C-alpha positions as CSV (number, residue, x, y, z in Angstrom):
1,X,0.0,0.0,0.0
2,X,1.4,3.4,-1.0
3,X,1.5,6.1,1.6
4,X,1.1,9.6,0.3
5,X,3.2,12.1,2.2
6,X,2.2,15.8,2.7
7,X,5.0,16.8,0.4
8,X,3.8,14.4,-2.3
9,X,0.2,15.6,-1.8
10,X,1.3,19.2,-2.3
11,X,3.4,18.3,-5.3
12,X,0.4,16.7,-6.9
13,X,-1.7,19.8,-6.3
14,X,1.0,21.9,-8.0
15,X,0.7,19.6,-11.0
16,X,-3.0,20.2,-11.4
17,X,-2.8,23.9,-10.4
18,X,-4.8,23.6,-7.2
19,X,-2.3,24.8,-4.6
20,X,-3.7,27.4,-2.2
21,X,-1.5,30.2,-0.9
22,X,-2.6,29.1,2.6
23,X,-1.2,25.6,2.0
24,X,2.1,26.7,0.5
25,X,2.6,29.5,3.0
26,X,2.6,32.2,0.2
27,X,1.1,35.5,1.3
28,X,-0.4,37.8,-1.2
29,X,1.4,41.2,-1.6
30,X,-0.1,43.9,0.6
31,X,-0.8,47.4,-0.6
32,X,1.6,50.0,0.9
33,X,0.2,51.5,4.1
34,X,-0.3,55.3,4.0
35,X,2.0,57.3,6.2
36,X,0.4,59.2,9.1
37,X,1.3,62.9,9.5
38,X,0.7,64.9,12.6
39,X,0.5,68.5,11.4
40,X,-0.1,71.9,12.8
41,X,-3.6,73.1,12.2
42,X,-2.4,76.1,10.1
43,X,-1.0,73.7,7.5
44,X,-4.4,72.2,6.6
45,X,-5.2,73.9,3.3
46,X,-1.7,73.3,1.8
47,X,-1.3,69.8,3.1
48,X,-4.7,68.7,2.0
49,X,-3.8,69.7,-1.6
50,X,-0.3,68.1,-1.3
51,X,-1.8,64.8,0.0
52,X,-4.3,64.6,-2.7
53,X,-1.7,65.1,-5.4
54,X,0.6,62.6,-3.7
55,X,-2.1,60.0,-3.9
56,X,-2.5,60.5,-7.6
57,X,1.1,59.4,-8.2
58,X,0.1,55.8,-7.3
59,X,1.4,56.0,-3.7
60,X,-0.9,55.9,-0.8
61,X,-2.2,59.3,0.2
62,X,-1.1,60.1,3.7
63,X,-3.5,60.3,6.6
64,X,-3.2,63.7,8.3
65,X,-4.2,64.6,11.8
66,X,-4.4,68.4,12.4
67,X,-4.3,70.1,15.8
68,X,-2.1,72.5,17.7
69,X,1.5,71.5,17.7
70,X,1.6,71.2,21.5
71,X,-1.3,68.8,21.4
72,X,0.3,66.6,18.7
73,X,3.7,66.6,20.4
74,X,2.1,65.4,23.6
75,X,0.2,62.7,21.7
76,X,3.4,61.4,20.1
77,X,5.1,61.4,23.5
78,X,2.2,59.2,24.8
79,X,2.7,56.7,22.0
80,X,0.3,57.9,19.2
81,X,1.3,56.3,15.9
82,X,2.7,59.1,13.7
83,X,5.2,58.8,11.0
84,X,5.9,62.5,10.5
85,X,5.6,65.5,12.8
86,X,5.1,68.9,11.2
87,X,5.2,71.6,13.8
88,X,4.4,75.3,13.7
89,X,7.3,76.2,15.9
90,X,10.8,75.0,16.8
91,X,10.0,74.5,20.5
92,X,7.7,71.6,20.2
93,X,10.0,69.8,17.7
94,X,12.8,70.4,20.2
95,X,10.6,68.9,22.9
96,X,10.3,65.6,21.0
97,X,14.0,65.7,20.0
98,X,15.1,66.0,23.6
99,X,13.0,62.9,24.4
100,X,14.6,61.0,21.4
101,X,11.2,60.7,19.6
102,X,12.3,62.0,16.2
103,X,15.0,61.1,13.8
104,X,17.3,64.1,13.9
105,X,18.9,63.4,10.6
106,X,15.5,63.8,8.9
107,X,14.7,67.1,10.6
108,X,14.2,70.1,8.2
109,X,13.1,73.7,8.8
110,X,10.8,73.8,5.9
111,X,8.5,76.9,6.1
112,X,8.2,80.4,7.5
113,X,5.1,82.4,8.3
114,X,4.0,85.7,9.8
115,X,1.2,86.7,12.2
116,X,-1.5,89.3,11.6
117,X,-4.3,91.0,13.4
118,X,-7.7,90.2,11.9
119,X,-11.3,91.3,12.2
120,X,-14.6,90.1,10.8
121,X,-14.9,91.0,7.1
122,X,-17.5,93.7,7.7
123,X,-15.6,95.3,10.6
124,X,-14.3,98.8,10.3
125,X,-11.7,98.4,13.0
126,X,-8.4,100.1,12.4
127,X,-5.2,100.1,14.5
128,X,-1.8,101.7,14.1
129,X,0.7,98.8,14.3
130,X,3.9,99.6,16.1
131,X,5.3,100.5,19.5
132,X,2.6,101.8,21.8
133,X,0.0,99.6,20.1
134,X,-3.4,100.2,21.6
135,X,-5.8,97.2,21.2
136,X,-8.0,97.9,24.2
137,X,-9.9,100.6,22.4
138,X,-10.4,98.7,19.2
139,X,-11.7,95.7,21.2
140,X,-14.6,97.7,22.7
141,X,-16.4,95.3,25.0
142,X,-15.2,92.3,23.0
143,X,-12.3,89.9,23.5
144,X,-9.1,89.2,21.5
145,X,-9.0,85.7,20.0
146,X,-5.7,83.9,20.2
147,X,-4.3,80.4,20.5
148,X,-3.4,79.4,24.1
149,X,-0.6,81.9,24.9
150,X,1.4,79.3,26.9
151,X,1.3,76.4,24.5
152,X,-0.1,77.0,21.0
153,X,2.7,78.4,18.8
154,X,0.5,81.2,17.3
155,X,-0.6,82.2,20.8
156,X,3.0,82.3,22.0
157,X,4.1,84.4,19.0
158,X,1.2,86.7,19.5
159,X,1.9,87.2,23.2
160,X,5.5,87.9,22.4
161,X,4.6,90.5,19.8
162,X,2.1,92.2,22.1
163,X,4.7,92.4,24.9
164,X,7.3,93.9,22.6
165,X,4.8,96.5,21.3
166,X,3.6,97.4,24.8
167,X,0.0,96.2,24.3
168,X,-0.1,93.0,26.4
169,X,-0.8,94.6,29.8
170,X,-3.9,96.3,28.3
171,X,-5.4,93.1,26.8
172,X,-4.1,90.2,28.9
173,X,-7.4,89.9,30.8
174,X,-9.5,90.2,27.7
175,X,-8.0,87.3,25.7
176,X,-10.2,84.4,24.5
177,X,-7.6,81.6,24.4
178,X,-8.4,78.9,21.9
179,X,-7.1,75.3,21.6
180,X,-5.5,76.0,18.1
181,X,-4.9,78.9,15.8
182,X,-7.8,77.7,13.5
183,X,-10.1,77.8,16.5
184,X,-9.1,81.4,17.2
185,X,-9.7,82.1,13.5
186,X,-13.2,80.7,13.7
187,X,-14.1,82.9,16.6
188,X,-13.4,86.0,14.5
189,X,-14.9,84.5,11.3
190,X,-18.2,83.9,13.1
191,X,-18.1,87.4,14.6
192,X,-17.8,86.1,18.2
193,X,-14.6,88.1,18.7
194,X,-13.9,91.6,17.2
195,X,-10.2,91.0,16.8
196,X,-7.8,88.0,16.7
197,X,-4.2,87.1,16.1
198,X,-3.5,84.3,13.6
199,X,-1.0,83.4,10.9
200,X,-1.2,85.3,7.6
201,X,-1.9,82.0,5.9
202,X,-4.9,81.4,8.1
203,X,-6.3,84.8,7.3
204,X,-5.9,84.2,3.6
205,X,-7.8,80.9,3.9
206,X,-11.0,82.4,5.4
207,X,-13.1,84.9,3.3
208,X,-15.0,86.0,6.3
209,X,-12.1,87.8,7.9
210,X,-9.8,90.7,6.8
211,X,-6.3,91.6,7.9
212,X,-6.2,94.8,9.9
213,X,-2.4,94.9,10.3
214,X,0.7,92.7,10.1
215,X,2.9,92.4,13.2
216,X,6.5,93.4,12.5
217,X,8.8,90.4,12.0
218,X,11.1,91.7,14.8
219,X,8.3,91.8,17.4
220,X,8.4,88.0,17.9
221,X,10.7,85.0,17.4
222,X,11.0,83.8,13.8
223,X,8.0,81.7,12.8
224,X,9.6,78.5,11.5
225,X,7.9,75.2,10.7
226,X,10.1,72.1,11.1
227,X,9.2,68.6,9.9
228,X,10.8,65.3,10.8
229,X,10.2,61.5,10.7
230,X,9.4,60.1,14.1
231,X,11.7,57.7,15.9
232,X,9.2,54.9,16.0
233,X,8.0,55.1,12.4
234,X,8.4,51.8,10.5
235,X,6.5,53.0,7.3
236,X,8.8,52.8,4.3
237,X,6.7,55.6,2.7
238,X,7.6,58.1,5.3
239,X,10.9,59.1,3.7
240,X,9.3,59.3,0.2
241,X,6.6,61.6,1.6
242,X,9.1,63.8,3.3
243,X,11.0,64.1,0.0
244,X,7.7,65.0,-1.7
245,X,7.1,67.8,0.9
246,X,10.4,69.2,-0.1
247,X,9.7,68.9,-3.9
248,X,8.6,71.5,-6.4
249,X,4.9,70.6,-6.4
250,X,4.6,70.9,-2.6
251,X,6.6,74.2,-2.8
252,X,4.0,75.6,-5.1
253,X,1.2,74.5,-2.8
254,X,2.8,76.1,0.2
255,X,3.5,79.3,-1.5
256,X,0.0,79.5,-2.9
257,X,-1.2,79.5,0.7
258,X,1.2,82.3,1.7
259,X,4.0,80.3,3.3
260,X,7.7,81.1,2.6
261,X,9.6,77.9,1.8
262,X,12.9,77.8,3.6
263,X,13.9,74.1,3.2
264,X,17.1,74.1,5.2
265,X,18.6,71.6,7.6
266,X,17.8,72.3,11.2
267,X,20.6,73.9,13.1
268,X,21.4,72.4,16.5
269,X,19.7,74.3,19.4
270,X,20.8,74.2,23.0
């Protein structure tokens, strides 16, 4: 009596073309997983456009989570699965770097921005921007919308500018602090605040607000947006996506939204 071994059985199936991938151990090729990007809220318009274009190249369009940079950095610290972190300031990227949560060799200072004072579109508010800036009168009985001044980058920049121009003492008790710069923008856009401080790119993205004045560049620290791959990323598409963010198509998308493209390696900070 002939005994058919498992090897012989499988060989027979190969002959008649009936071998299942499960029997042979073969695993069908998996589609590439999209990279996950944690990005500052002010980047939404530009990154949405860049992500859509990236997906049309045959690569998986990235998944993007938008929030204030401080919120995203804390989430990464707590183990949230992100492949790239795109911050609206250097401080929160430094925060993760000091905790060894990014790959320093991938870190790039990619963009620059400016901050502006905005009002609802129909507002007639006017202020003279410069030393001795008086916002209290322009606010009337309303409040000044800003990102959280201790954590949200746009709020920190705004507070620094108001202090430099001598206006902080007059408005510090009348600030409506929001969880992100886009939340501050929305307060003004809806007419819930008569004035707000946001990035110039945010103001350009909302037709319901107008720019009252632009803060002098020397009234606050330089507004720099660094990007880096996270330490725990295992997605092979992360490096390709970072390269795309530094490419000509992404540059055009960023500049269309009003960003200045720097694209320079990050210098070491103490």
